[in-house]
N, C-alpha and C positions, 0 to 999 in steps of 0.2 A: 840589215838594220839590227842591228841588238839590241835582245832585249832586258827593258828596266830591270826586273825582279832579278836575271841572273847577275849585270852587274853589280844589281846592290849584294847579293850573294858574296860577291867576289870581295866587295869593301868591305865586307863584317869579316872575312876570314882577312884579312888587310889588316885589321886594327884590332880582333881579337888574338889573334894569332893562331888561329884553331879551326877547325869546321866544328867541332863543337862548340865552344864559346860564341861562332856566328848564329850557328842554331838556338843557343841561348838565348842570345840577344834579339834574333829578329822571330823567336818565337813559332821556328821548325823545330822538325827532327833533322839529325844529323846525315840521318841518306837524304833529306829532301834538300839540303843543301847539297852536297853532294852532286846529287842530279843537276841542278839547276850549273854547277860549273862545267859539269862533264858536256851537257847543254853547250854551254856560254863556248868550250875549247874545240865544239865541232863546229858552232858557229861561224869562230874569228881563225879556225884551223891551226891555233896555236893549243900548245903545252902550257899548262899554268900552274896546276900545280905537281908537287912532283914528291915522292915518298922518303922519307927521311927518318930511321928508327921506325916508332909507332907513329908517327904521325905525318905532316905533310907540311912542305914550306912553298911559296910564292913562286917560279922561278922571275926572272929580271923582266918578261912580257908582258907578267902578269902582276909586276908591283907600279909597270906603266899603265896599264891597263886600269888599277883600282885606284891611280892619283885622276886620271881624268874621269873616272867613274863618280870620284869624290865631286868633281868639278856638278858633272849633271846631276848626279842626286841633290845639290845646292840651288840647284838652277829649278829645279821640279818643287820644290820644299817653297820656294818662292813664288812659284806657279799657282800652289794648293794655297798657301795665304793668302795670295790674292781673291781667288775664288770664294776660299771659304769666308774671306771677310765680305764679298758679295752677298753671299748668301744669307751670312748674319748668321750662321750654324752652325752649330759644333760638329761635325762630320770626318769621317774618314779615322785615321789610325793618332793612338797619343801613347808612346812610349815614356815613361815613367821609370826611374831607378829612385830609388830611397834605399839608405843606411838602414842597416836591421831590425836597433831596436826602434827607428821612425815608422821602417812598412807592418812592423806588430803595433804599434803604438798609434801611429798616426792614421796613415795610411789605410786599413778597412773602408772606418768611419769616411775618410775625405773619398773615396773611390766608390760607395756606397751611394753617397750624395750623388756627385757629379752623374753616375750611372741614371739617376730617375733626373737628373737637369736633363742630361746630354742622351738621353737612349741607343741614338743613333751613333755615337760614337763609342769605337773600337778602341778601350783602353787595354794595352800591357804593363804588367812589373816586373821587374828586376828588383835585385837586390844586387848592393853596388855599395859599398864604403864609397866616402865622402871625396877622395883622392883621384879614386878613374873616374867617380861620378863627374866629378865638374870637367872631365878629359872630353868625358862621352858626349857633354853638351857640346862643347865646344869643339866637337868635331863632327857637330850632327848625328851619331848615331841612338843619341836621346833626342826627346825634345823636352823633357823636364826633369828634373831632379832635386829631388829632397837630402838637403843637405847639412851636415856641423862642423862646428868649428869652435875653438875658445880665442879670446881674447887676444890670449898670451899666445896661440898656435893661429892663426888665419890660415883659413884655406887658401890656397891661391888662384885666383879664378881668372882668365883670360881676355882680354879685350874682345867685345862683341857679344859679352854674357852679362845679362841682366840677372838682379836681385830682389828678392820679397821675401823683407826679415819677418819670422814668426814670433819669437820668441825667446827666450833665455827658460833649459832645460833644466833645473837645479840637479846638484850629482850631492849623494850620502855616501858617508863612510860607511861599508858595512863589516861588521865585528861579530866575533863570539858574544853571546851576551853577556856572557860570564868575563870577559876581559875586563882590566881595572879599566880601558878607557871608554868603555859602555857608557859608566857613572857620571861621564861627562857629555855636556849638551849647550854649547858646540864644542868641539873638539880644538885647541888652537892646532896650528898647521907643524909645527913646530915638534907638537907630540910625536908626530908622524913618522918622525924619523927610527930609525933602529927595527921598523917593525917588519915580517917577514908579507912579502905581496902577490897578489894573484893581478893578474892585467892583461887586457890585450896584447897579443907580438907587437916587436918593435914595427914603426911602417903605419902604425893607427896610430889618428888622431888624440885617441884617451891616450894612448902609450906615452907619447911624446908630453902632453901636458901633464902626466904624472912623472915623467921622466925630470921634467923640467923643475915643476915646482918643489920637490924635494933635494934637486942640487941646489936649488937659490935658498933653500932652509939647511944648505950645508952637509948634505948628504948623498952618497950616489945608493938609489933605490938597491934593493933587497929583492929580486922579481922573482919567485922561487917558483910562480907557474904560470904560464903563458896562454889563454885559453882563449877562444874568437866569442863564445857567444856568454853573454851575461848570465842566462840560467847556470851555464856552468861556474863562473865564478862563484857565488852563488852557495852552489853545490859543496862545492872546496872551502868556502868559510863557515858554511853551518858544520862539515866537518872538522873545525879548529884547524884547516891549516895554514889561515893567515888573514889578512882584511883586505878590501878591496873599495876604490872608488867608485859607483857605479852610477849612473843616473836615471830619474826616474821616469823615465816616456817608456812606457812599455813595460816598466819593471815588474810587474805582476803582486800577488802577496809572496810575502817573506815567511820562510819556512821557521817551525818551531826555533830557538835556537840563538837565530839571528838577529841582531840591532843594527840600526839606519840610524845616522845623529850624521847630526850637522857638520858643516868644518869651519871654523875662522880662520882667515875669509872665506865665504862659503863662496864652494866653485861654484861654475854655471858655465854648458855649455851652448851656444848657440844657433839656432835652426834654422833654415831660410830654403827658398827654394830658389834654384836657378835655371834659367831657358836665354836661348839665343834672343839678342835684342831683336834681331828680326821680324820675331816671329809673337813680338808683344803686341799687335791688334790680331792675333792669330783667336778666333770663339774658341775654339778650343783649350788652348791657353790662357785665355781669363778665366774660364769656367772653371778652368781646374784647378787655378791658384784663388780663386771664391771659394772653391768648398773646403782645401787646404785650411784656408784661414780661416773660416766658421768652424772646420770641424777643432781644428787648434785651440779656438775662444771655448769649446764646451767640453775641453779635456780639466782633469779635475787640480785646484792648484796644487 
């Protein structure tokens, strides 16, 4: 009989595309994942991974087995949910994905509250952007995701995934304090044309929103600097290199020389939680959602 943990390791490699990605998702070391795959190869007498350059690829047999593993893991999850419901306690493991500023601004308080409420629950946190996080939830690779989108750029969510809205995270225009636009509050959106921009890279919801907004105002945005972290964006603004639209959640104090101004109409991203609908009655999910909701309510306005 094949070991469930080894099937889980193979499935994670198939989903994340590498041993390192699987290890990060499962909370193991790459060496531990490789050992699990090696043991599964001995159990099945089948080559599952082949070396390709500096990485590995799944063989045809491994891809077939990974599909079977997905079905098996889904059945195991259903059984765990039923057992947890019967016990009425949040136990086992809960894997949560969160977008970076949400992981910094909301999840520390929510996870600390959840640990007090459910001391026997093993909670793990992964930092993931909303697009991949929603896919991980749909595939059963994570149990819960903190995600965000914009009203004009909604996040695609697959069937069978439930959503709990937390609220709206306001977004401010950050610019050098000596810029002429700093005298305005709010800044009309049409005044954003003709500026040098600092933004997250393409493919990120925040970048997509900036591009769409300025195009609707009649201009292709001049994005000079593409950086993933908002802290780096703020540092570039402080150096006078451009301006950025940065959400408030997890932002922290601004350095001297950087001004925050509202934009009219005021942009705001929607923050919400995602989980598989079939796990809605699982106590670990309901308790985690309660902690996230309560922590959101304590955030400054």
